[in-house]
GURO-893004 format. One line per 10 residues: their letters; for each residue x, y, z of N, C-alpha, C, O. Coordinates in steps of 0.1 Angstrom, whole numbers, plus 5000, padded with zeros to 4 digits. Example, Ala and Ser with C-alpha at 12.3 -4.5 7.8 and 13.67 -1.06 7.14 Angstrom:
residues 2
AS = 5132:4943:5078:5123:4955:5078:5132:4967:5078:5142:4967:5085  5128:4978:5071:5137:4989:5071:5129:5000:5079:5134:5011:5080
END
This chain:
residues 226
XXXXXXXXXX = 6224:2601:2164:6229:2593:2175:6235:2602:2186:6244:2610:2183  6231:2600:2198:6236:2609:2209:6249:2602:2214:6253:2591:2211  6256:2610:2223:6269:2604:2229:6268:2591:2236:6276:2582:2234  6257:2589:2244:6255:2577:2251:6253:2565:2242:6258:2555:2244  6246:2567:2231:6243:2557:2221:6256:2553:2214:6258:2542:2210  6265:2563:2211:6278:2561:2204:6286:2552:2213:6293:2542:2209  6286:2555:2226:6294:2547:2235:6289:2533:2237:6297:2524:2237  6276:2532:2238:6271:2518:2238:6274:2510:2225:6277:2498:2226  6273:2516:2213:6276:2509:2201:6291:2505:2201:6295:2494:2197  6299:2514:2206:6314:2511:2207:6317:2499:2216:6325:2490:2213
XXXXXXXXXX = 6310:2499:2228:6311:2488:2237:6308:2475:2231:6316:2466:2231  6297:2475:2224:6293:2463:2216:6303:2459:2206:6306:2447:2205  6308:2468:2199:6318:2465:2189:6331:2459:2195:6337:2450:2189  6336:2465:2206:6348:2461:2212:6346:2447:2218:6355:2438:2216  6335:2445:2225:6333:2431:2230:6333:2420:2219:6339:2410:2221  6327:2423:2208:6326:2414:2198:6341:2412:2191:6345:2401:2189  6347:2423:2189:6360:2422:2183:6371:2414:2191:6379:2407:2186  6370:2416:2204:6380:2411:2213:6376:2397:2219:6382:2392:2229  6366:2391:2213:6363:2377:2218:6375:2368:2215:6381:2368:2205  6378:2361:2226:6389:2351:2225:6403:2357:2226:6414:2351:2223
XXXXXXXXXX = 6404:2370:2229:6417:2377:2231:6424:2372:2243:6419:2367:2252  6438:2374:2242:6446:2370:2254:6441:2378:2266:6437:2389:2266  6442:2370:2278:6434:2375:2290:6439:2389:2295:6431:2396:2302  6450:2393:2292:6455:2406:2297:6451:2417:2288:6453:2429:2292  6446:2414:2276:6443:2425:2267:6429:2422:2261:6426:2424:2249  6420:2416:2268:6406:2413:2264:6396:2424:2267:6400:2435:2271  6384:2421:2266:6373:2431:2269:6374:2436:2284:6372:2448:2287  6377:2427:2293:6377:2431:2307:6389:2441:2310:6387:2450:2318  6400:2440:2303:6410:2450:2303:6405:2463:2299:6406:2473:2306  6398:2463:2287:6392:2475:2282:6382:2482:2292:6382:2494:2294
XXXXXXXXXX = 6374:2473:2297:6364:2477:2307:6370:2484:2319:6366:2495:2323  6381:2478:2324:6388:2484:2336:6394:2498:2332:6393:2508:2339  6400:2499:2320:6406:2512:2316:6395:2522:2313:6396:2534:2316  6384:2517:2308:6372:2527:2306:6367:2532:2319:6365:2544:2321  6366:2524:2330:6362:2528:2343:6372:2537:2349:6369:2547:2356  6385:2534:2348:6396:2542:2354:6396:2556:2347:6399:2566:2353  6393:2556:2334:6392:2568:2326:6381:2577:2331:6384:2589:2334  6369:2572:2333:6358:2580:2339:6362:2585:2353:6358:2596:2357  6368:2577:2361:6372:2581:2374:6381:2593:2374:6379:2602:2381  6392:2592:2366:6402:2602:2365:6396:2615:2359:6399:2626:2362
XXXXXXXXXX = 6387:2613:2349:6381:2624:2342:6373:2633:2351:6371:2645:2348  6367:2627:2362:6360:2635:2372:6368:2647:2377:6361:2657:2380  6381:2647:2378:6389:2657:2383:6397:2665:2372:6405:2673:2375  6394:2662:2359:6401:2668:2348:6390:2675:2339:6379:2671:2338  6395:2686:2332:6386:2692:2322:6389:2686:2309:6397:2691:2301  6381:2675:2305:6383:2669:2293:6369:2666:2286:6358:2667:2291  6371:2663:2273:6358:2659:2266:6356:2644:2269:6363:2636:2266  6344:2642:2275:6341:2629:2280:6339:2619:2268:6343:2607:2270  6333:2623:2258:6331:2614:2246:6345:2610:2240:6347:2598:2237  6353:2619:2239:6367:2616:2234:6374:2606:2242:6380:2597:2237
XXXXXXXXXX = 6375:2609:2256:6382:2599:2264:6375:2586:2265:6382:2575:2267  6362:2586:2264:6355:2573:2265:6358:2564:2253:6361:2553:2254  6357:2570:2241:6360:2563:2229:6374:2559:2228:6377:2548:2222  6383:2567:2232:6397:2564:2232:6400:2552:2241:6408:2543:2238  6395:2552:2253:6396:2541:2262:6391:2528:2258:6397:2518:2259  6379:2529:2251:6373:2517:2246:6380:2511:2233:6379:2499:2231  6387:2520:2226:6392:2515:2214:6407:2514:2213:6413:2510:2204  6414:2518:2225:6429:2519:2225:6436:2506:2222:6447:2506:2216  6429:2494:2225:6436:2481:2222:6428:2473:2212:6428:2461:2213  6421:2480:2203:6411:2472:2194:6420:2463:2185:6414:2453:2180
XXXXXXXXXX = 6433:2466:2183:6441:2458:2174:6455:2460:2179:6463:2467:2172  6458:2455:2191:6472:2458:2197:6483:2452:2188:6482:2441:2183  6493:2461:2185:6503:2458:2176:6510:2444:2179:6515:2438:2169  6511:2441:2192:6519:2429:2196:6512:2416:2192:6518:2405:2191  6499:2417:2188:6491:2406:2183:6488:2407:2168:6481:2399:2162  6495:2417:2162:6493:2419:2148:6507:2421:2141:6508:2430:2133  6516:2412:2144:6530:2412:2138:6536:2425:2140:6544:2429:2131  6534:2432:2150:6540:2446:2153:6535:2457:2145:6540:2468:2146  6525:2455:2138:6519:2466:2129:6510:2476:2138:6500:2472:2143  6516:2487:2140:6510:2497:2148:6499:2506:2140:6494:2515:2146
XXXXXXXXXX = 6496:2503:2128:6487:2511:2120:6473:2505:2120:6463:2512:2118  6472:2492:2123:6459:2485:2122:6449:2490:2132:6438:2493:2129  6453:2492:2145:6443:2497:2155:6438:2511:2152:6426:2512:2152  6446:2521:2150:6441:2534:2146:6432:2534:2134:6422:2540:2134  6435:2526:2124:6427:2525:2112:6413:2519:2115:6403:2524:2110  6414:2508:2122:6401:2501:2126:6392:2511:2134:6380:2511:2132  6398:2518:2144:6390:2527:2152:6385:2539:2143:6373:2543:2145  6392:2543:2134:6387:2555:2125:6376:2550:2116:6366:2557:2115  6377:2538:2110:6367:2532:2101:6354:2530:2109:6344:2534:2105  6355:2525:2122:6343:2523:2130:6336:2535:2134:6324:2536:2133
XXXXXXXXXX = 6344:2545:2138:6338:2558:2142:6333:2566:2130:6323:2574:2132  6338:2564:2119:6333:2571:2107:6319:2565:2104:6309:2572:2100  6317:2551:2106:6304:2545:2103:6294:2550:2113:6282:2550:2109  6298:2553:2125:6288:2559:2134:6286:2574:2132:6277:2580:2139  6293:2579:2122:6292:2594:2120:6295:2603:2131:6288:2613:2134  6306:2599:2139:6311:2607:2149:6318:2620:2142:6322:2619:2131  6318:2631:2149:6324:2643:2144:6338:2640:2140:6345:2633:2148  6343:2645:2128:6357:2643:2124:6367:2648:2134:6378:2641:2135  6364:2659:2140:6374:2664:2150:6376:2654:2161:6387:2653:2166  6365:2648:2166:6366:2639:2177:6373:2626:2172:6381:2620:2180
XXXXXXXXXX = 6370:2621:2160:6377:2610:2155:6392:2611:2154:6400:2602:2157  6395:2623:2149:6410:2626:2147:6417:2626:2161:6428:2621:2162  6410:2632:2171:6416:2632:2184:6417:2617:2190:6427:2614:2196  6407:2610:2188:6407:2596:2193:6418:2588:2187:6425:2581:2194  6420:2589:2174:6431:2582:2167:6444:2587:2171:6453:2578:2173  6446:2600:2174:6459:2604:2179:6462:2598:2193:6474:2595:2196  6452:2597:2201:6454:2591:2214:6459:2577:2213:6468:2572:2220  6452:2569:2204:6455:2555:2202:6470:2554:2197:6477:2544:2201  6473:2563:2188:6486:2562:2182:6498:2565:2193:6509:2561:2191  6494:2573:2203:6504:2578:2213:6503:2573:2227:6512:2577:2235
XXXXXXXXXX = 6494:2564:2230:6492:2560:2243:6502:2550:2248:6504:2550:2261  6508:2542:2239:6516:2531:2244:6529:2535:2251:6536:2545:2247  6533:2527:2261:6546:2530:2268:6558:2529:2258:6568:2536:2260  6557:2519:2249:6569:2518:2240:6572:2530:2232:6583:2532:2228  6562:2538:2229:6564:2550:2221:6572:2560:2229:6578:2569:2223  6573:2559:2242:6580:2568:2250:6595:2564:2249:6604:2572:2253  6598:2553:2243:6612:2548:2242:6619:2553:2229:6631:2552:2227  6611:2559:2220:6616:2563:2208:6615:2578:2206:6604:2584:2207  6626:2584:2204:6626:2599:2202:6622:2603:2188:6628:2599:2178  6611:2610:2187:6605:2614:2175:6609:2629:2172:6609:2637:2181
XXXXXXXXXX = 6612:2632:2160:6614:2646:2156:6602:2655:2158:6591:2650:2157  6605:2667:2162:6594:2676:2164:6587:2675:2177:6592:2667:2185  6577:2682:2180:6570:2682:2192:6560:2670:2193:6551:2670:2184  6561:2661:2203:6552:2650:2204:6538:2654:2206:6536:2664:2213  6528:2647:2201:6514:2649:2204:6511:2648:2219:6515:2638:2226  6503:2658:2224:6499:2657:2237:6485:2664:2239:6482:2673:2231  6477:2659:2248:6464:2666:2251:6460:2662:2265:6465:2652:2270  6451:2668:2271:6447:2664:2285:6439:2651:2283:6440:2642:2292  6432:2649:2272:6425:2636:2270:6435:2624:2269:6433:2614:2275  6446:2626:2262:6456:2616:2261:6461:2613:2275:6462:2601:2278
XXXXXXXXXX = 6464:2623:2283:6469:2621:2296:6460:2613:2305:6464:2604:2313  6447:2615:2303:6437:2608:2312:6437:2594:2308:6437:2585:2316  6435:2591:2295:6434:2577:2291:6447:2569:2293:6447:2557:2296  6458:2576:2291:6471:2570:2292:6473:2566:2307:6478:2555:2310  6469:2575:2316:6470:2571:2330:6461:2559:2334:6465:2550:2341  6449:2559:2328:6440:2548:2330:6445:2535:2326:6443:2524:2333  6451:2535:2314:6457:2523:2308:6469:2519:2317:6471:2507:2319  6477:2528:2321:6489:2525:2329:6486:2519:2342:6493:2510:2347  6474:2524:2348:6470:2518:2361:6467:2503:2360:6468:2496:2370  6462:2499:2348:6459:2485:2347:6471:2477:2346:6470:2464:2346
XXXXXXXXXX = 6483:2482:2345:6496:2475:2344:6503:2475:2358:6514:2470:2360  6496:2481:2368:6501:2482:2381:6492:2474:2391:6481:2470:2388  6499:2471:2403:6491:2465:2413:6488:2450:2411:6495:2443:2403  6479:2444:2417:6476:2430:2416:6472:2426:2403:6476:2416:2398  6464:2434:2396:6460:2431:2382:6472:2432:2373:6474:2424:2364  6480:2442:2375:6492:2444:2367:6501:2431:2368:6506:2427:2357  6503:2426:2380:6511:2413:2382:6504:2402:2374:6510:2396:2366  6491:2400:2376:6484:2390:2369:6485:2390:2354:6487:2381:2347  6484:2403:2349:6485:2405:2334:6499:2402:2330:6500:2395:2319  6509:2406:2337:6523:2403:2333:6526:2388:2331:6531:2384:2321
XXXXXXXXXX = 6522:2381:2341:6524:2366:2341:6516:2359:2331:6520:2349:2325  6503:2364:2329:6494:2358:2320:6500:2359:2305:6500:2350:2297  6505:2371:2302:6511:2374:2289:6524:2366:2288:6527:2360:2277  6532:2365:2299:6544:2357:2298:6541:2342:2296:6548:2336:2289  6531:2338:2301:6527:2324:2298:6522:2322:2285:6524:2311:2279  6515:2332:2280:6510:2332:2266:6522:2331:2256:6520:2325:2245  6532:2337:2259:6545:2337:2250:6555:2327:2255:6566:2326:2250  6551:2319:2264:6560:2308:2269:6573:2313:2274:6583:2307:2271  6573:2323:2282:6585:2329:2287:6588:2324:2301:6579:2319:2308  6601:2324:2305:6604:2320:2319:6598:2330:2328:6596:2342:2325
XXXXXXXXXX = 6595:2325:2341:6591:2334:2351:6602:2344:2354:6600:2356:2355  6614:2338:2357:6625:2345:2362:6638:2338:2359:6638:2325:2359  6648:2345:2356:6661:2338:2353:6672:2348:2358:6674:2358:2352  6679:2344:2370:6688:2353:2376:6700:2356:2366:6707:2366:2367  6702:2348:2356:6712:2351:2347:6709:2360:2335:6718:2363:2327  6696:2364:2335:6692:2374:2324:6688:2386:2331:6677:2387:2336  6697:2396:2332:6693:2408:2339:6684:2418:2330:6684:2417:2318  6676:2426:2338:6667:2435:2330:6676:2444:2321:6687:2448:2324  6670:2448:2310:6677:2458:2301:6669:2472:2304:6658:2474:2299  6677:2481:2310:6671:2493:2315:6673:2505:2305:6669:2516:2307
XXXXXXXXXX = 6679:2501:2294:6681:2511:2283:6677:2507:2270:6684:2509:2260  6665:2500:2269:6660:2495:2257:6655:2506:2247:6650:2516:2251  6658:2503:2235:6651:2511:2224:6637:2506:2222:6634:2495:2227  6629:2514:2214:6616:2509:2211:6616:2495:2205:6608:2486:2208  6625:2493:2195:6625:2480:2188:6630:2469:2197:6624:2457:2196  6640:2472:2206:6644:2461:2215:6633:2457:2224:6631:2446:2227  6625:2467:2228:6614:2465:2237:6602:2456:2230:6597:2447:2236  6599:2459:2218:6590:2452:2211:6594:2437:2208:6585:2428:2208  6607:2435:2206:6612:2422:2203:6618:2414:2215:6624:2404:2213  6616:2419:2226:6621:2413:2238:6614:2399:2241:6602:2399:2240
XXXXXXXXXX = 6622:2389:2245:6615:2376:2250:6621:2373:2263:6623:2361:2266  6625:2383:2271:6631:2381:2284:6621:2376:2295:6609:2377:2292  6626:2370:2305:6617:2365:2315:6607:2376:2320:6610:2388:2319  6595:2371:2325:6584:2380:2328:6589:2390:2340:6585:2401:2339  6597:2385:2350:6600:2394:2360:6609:2406:2355:6609:2416:2362  6616:2404:2345:6623:2416:2339:6614:2427:2335:6618:2439:2335  6602:2423:2331:6593:2433:2327:6589:2443:2338:6585:2455:2335  6590:2439:2350:6587:2447:2361:6597:2459:2361:6592:2471:2364  6609:2456:2359:6620:2467:2359:6621:2474:2346:6625:2486:2346  6617:2469:2335:6618:2475:2323:6606:2484:2319:6607:2492:2310
XXXXXXXXXX = 6595:2481:2326:6583:2489:2324:6574:2492:2337:6572:2504:2340  6570:2481:2343:6559:2483:2353:6563:2493:2364:6555:2501:2368  6575:2491:2369:6579:2500:2381:6584:2513:2377:6587:2522:2385  6584:2516:2364:6586:2529:2359:6574:2538:2357:6576:2550:2356  6563:2531:2357:6550:2538:2354:6546:2549:2364:6541:2559:2360  6549:2546:2377:6544:2555:2388:6550:2569:2385:6542:2579:2387  6562:2570:2380:6568:2584:2378:6564:2589:2365:6569:2600:2361  6556:2582:2357:6552:2586:2344:6537:2590:2343:6532:2594:2333  6531:2590:2355:6517:2594:2355:6515:2609:2353:6524:2617:2357  6504:2612:2346:6501:2626:2343:6492:2634:2352:6494:2646:2354
XXXXXXXXXX = 6482:2627:2358:6472:2634:2366:6473:2631:2381:6479:2622:2385  6467:2640:2388:6468:2639:2403:6461:2626:2407:6467:2619:2414  6450:2623:2402:6443:2610:2406:6451:2599:2402:6453:2589:2410  6456:2599:2390:6464:2587:2385:6476:2585:2394:6480:2574:2397  6483:2596:2398:6494:2595:2406:6492:2589:2420:6500:2581:2424  6481:2592:2426:6476:2588:2439:6474:2573:2438:6479:2565:2447  6467:2568:2428:6464:2554:2427:6477:2546:2424:6479:2535:2429  6484:2551:2416:6497:2545:2411:6506:2543:2423:6514:2533:2423  6507:2552:2432:6516:2551:2444:6513:2538:2452:6522:2530:2455  6499:2536:2454:6495:2524:2462:6498:2511:2454:6502:2501:2460
XXXXXXXXXX = 6496:2511:2441:6498:2499:2433:6513:2496:2432:6517:2484:2431  6520:2506:2430:6535:2505:2429:6541:2498:2443:6548:2488:2442  6536:2503:2454:6540:2497:2467:6536:2482:2468:6544:2474:2472  6524:2479:2463:6520:2465:2463:6529:2456:2455:6532:2445:2459  6534:2461:2443:6542:2454:2435:6557:2452:2441:6562:2441:2440  6562:2462:2447:6575:2461:2454:6574:2450:2466:6583:2442:2468  6563:2450:2473:6561:2440:2483:6560:2426:2477:6566:2416:2482  6553:2425:2465:6552:2412:2458:6566:2407:2454:6569:2395:2456  6574:2416:2448:6588:2412:2444:6597:2407:2456:6605:2398:2454  6595:2414:2467:6603:2410:2478:6599:2396:2483:6608:2388:2486
XXXXXXXXXX = 6586:2393:2482:6581:2380:2486:6586:2369:2475:6590:2358:2479  6585:2373:2463:6590:2364:2452:6604:2360:2454:6607:2348:2453  6613:2370:2457:6627:2366:2459:6629:2358:2471:6638:2349:2471  6622:2360:2481:6623:2352:2493:6620:2337:2490:6627:2328:2493  6609:2335:2482:6604:2322:2479:6613:2315:2468:6615:2303:2468  6620:2323:2460:6629:2318:2450:6642:2313:2456:6647:2303:2451  6647:2320:2466:6659:2317:2472:6657:2317:2487:6663:2326:2494  6650:2306:2493:6647:2306:2507:6659:2305:2516:6658:2308:2528  6672:2302:2511:6684:2301:2519:6690:2315:2520:6699:2316:2528  6686:2325:2512:6692:2338:2514:6688:2344:2527:6677:2342:2532
XXXXXX = 6697:2351:2532:6695:2358:2546:6686:2370:2543:6677:2373:2552  6688:2377:2533:6680:2389:2531:6680:2392:2515:6689:2387:2508  6671:2400:2511:6671:2404:2497:6668:2419:2497:6660:2424:2504  6676:2425:2488:6674:2440:2487:6669:2443:2473:6675:2439:2463  6658:2451:2473:6652:2456:2461:6655:2470:2459:6652:2478:2468  6660:2474:2448:6662:2488:2445:6650:2495:2440:6650:2507:2437
END
């Protein structure tokens, strides 16, 4: 089986596995991340098969939909790729990317040197871009609705010093998520292409927040966003 056939088989597997998934983490999220990955990879020296498979499989079993278990996704991806007889070196790299791609993992200080590779940087940027801009806003509120969270509560301020466990267990209003994660992503991008795209999407989100606060409190003379 050549690389193109491996990718096609993986696409079919992901589509089937994610049928009925929450709208911000469904096949279309994967497809967008996959396309962003290929776009960013044009300017980076990476193994295309590795980044393609990692992008397609990175949310195959998101921990937040599996009682917080972060081992299911990597294991499922490894089992599937073994069945396709993908090279063991490639499988190991893909699994490492899946294990380390999440924003929440950056909140936990691990002993030793953290895993990193150019392939991880590319897929991580592609995934983070989908949390920014118009689609990022839509995904945030879609997930907030899925979890029955408040849109905004002025009496519940964002927690800007969350641990990984606090982040995973948070039930704060959706607007807090902008400050606790989404607006932080621009400065966490790895690649030149990712940074350029993130700048524009970040600006869009700031504009959105300004409009949100105006509508929330129409009697206010002005609103300042830090």
